[in-house]
C-alpha positions in Angstrom: 140.9 95.9 151.9 141.5 91.9 151.2 143.6 90.7 148.7 142.3 87.5 146.7 142.8 84.0 147.4 146.4 83.2 146.3 149.3 80.2 146.6 151.0 82.8 148.8 147.8 84.1 150.6 145.3 80.9 150.8 142.2 82.3 152.6 139.1 80.3 153.0 136.8 80.9 150.8 132.9 83.1 152.3 130.5 80.1 153.4 126.9 81.2 152.9 124.7 79.9 156.2 121.5 78.6 155.0 118.6 80.5 156.2 117.3 79.4 159.8 113.7 78.4 160.2 112.2 81.2 161.5 113.8 83.1 158.6 112.3 80.5 156.4 108.4 80.7 158.2 108.9 84.7 157.7 109.6 84.1 153.8 106.3 81.9 153.7 103.6 84.1 153.2 105.4 86.0 150.4 106.5 82.7 148.8 102.9 81.5 149.2 101.7 84.9 147.5 104.1 84.7 144.9 103.0 81.3 143.6 99.3 82.6 144.0 100.2 85.1 141.9 101.8 83.3 139.2 98.8 80.7 139.1 96.3 83.4 138.7 98.3 85.1 135.7 98.9 81.9 133.9 95.4 81.0 134.0 94.1 84.3 132.7 96.9 84.2 129.7 97.3 81.0 128.5 95.5 77.9 130.5 92.4 79.6 130.8 89.1 80.4 129.1 90.2 84.0 128.4 93.1 82.6 126.0 90.5 80.3 124.1 88.2 83.4 123.9 91.5 85.7 122.6 92.6 83.2 119.7 88.6 83.0 119.0 88.6 86.6 118.4 91.9 86.5 116.0 89.6 84.4 113.7 91.2 80.9 114.6 88.7 77.6 114.3 88.4 74.9 117.1 91.4 72.9 114.9 93.7 75.6 115.3 92.5 76.4 118.8 93.4 72.5 119.9 96.5 72.4 118.1 97.7 75.4 119.9 96.4 74.2 123.3 97.9 70.6 123.0 101.0 72.6 122.4 101.7 72.9 126.0 101.7 69.2 127.6 103.4 67.8 124.9 106.5 70.3 125.5 106.3 69.3 128.9 108.4 66.2 128.2 111.6 68.4 127.7 111.8 68.9 131.2 113.6 64.9 131.3 115.9 66.0 129.0 116.5 69.6 130.2 116.6 68.2 134.1 120.9 67.5 133.8 121.5 70.8 132.4 119.0 72.7 135.1 121.3 70.6 138.0 124.4 71.6 136.5 123.0 75.4 135.8 121.5 75.9 139.0 117.9 75.5 140.2 117.4 79.1 141.5 119.2 80.5 138.5 117.1 78.3 136.0 113.7 79.1 137.3 114.2 82.8 137.7 115.6 82.9 133.9 113.2 80.9 132.3 110.5 81.9 134.5 111.3 85.7 133.0 111.7 84.3 129.8 108.1 83.2 130.1 106.6 86.4 131.1 108.3 87.8 127.6 106.4 85.4 125.9 103.4 86.2 127.6 104.1 89.7 126.6 105.3 88.8 123.3 101.2 87.6 122.7 100.3 90.9 122.6 101.6 91.7 119.3 99.9 89.8 117.7 96.9 91.3 116.2 99.9 93.8 115.1 101.3 90.4 113.0 97.5 90.1 111.7 97.5 93.5 110.4 100.7 93.7 109.2 101.4 90.3 107.4 98.1 88.3 107.4 96.6 85.5 108.8 99.0 82.6 108.1 101.7 84.8 109.5 99.7 85.5 112.5 98.9 81.7 112.8 102.8 81.1 112.7 103.8 83.9 115.0 101.4 82.1 117.8 102.9 79.0 117.1 106.2 79.9 117.9 105.5 82.0 120.9 103.5 79.0 122.3 106.4 77.0 122.1 108.7 79.3 123.4 106.3 79.7 126.5 105.8 75.6 126.4 109.8 75.7 126.7 110.1 78.0 129.0 107.6 76.8 131.6 109.1 72.7 131.1 
């Protein structure tokens, strides 16, 4: 059983070695497959024509649809201000945290018809705006 590092017992912290080139190359296909799956997922949900058809089915007119689709590029500017915080928090940890929150935002979009039936069109529009802002912030 190891004892924690104290003044009486100064031990070096364990240093985690960086992966070797062979290990990196072995993980490359998984990285590419994950990236490709993420691109397909996003294209079918928020960036593709399927999302426009979803908004049209919900009853949004072209102005409202255009407004919702314009939120994503505008919130990309947040990345300029978030970069120091991301660097302090850690790149991998930030990516995994906000990727997970982005997936939750995507699944929150499934509740849109329920919001419409329960609270009406205006509440649904505000709900979709908030979910799109949530998604756009997590994406940036």
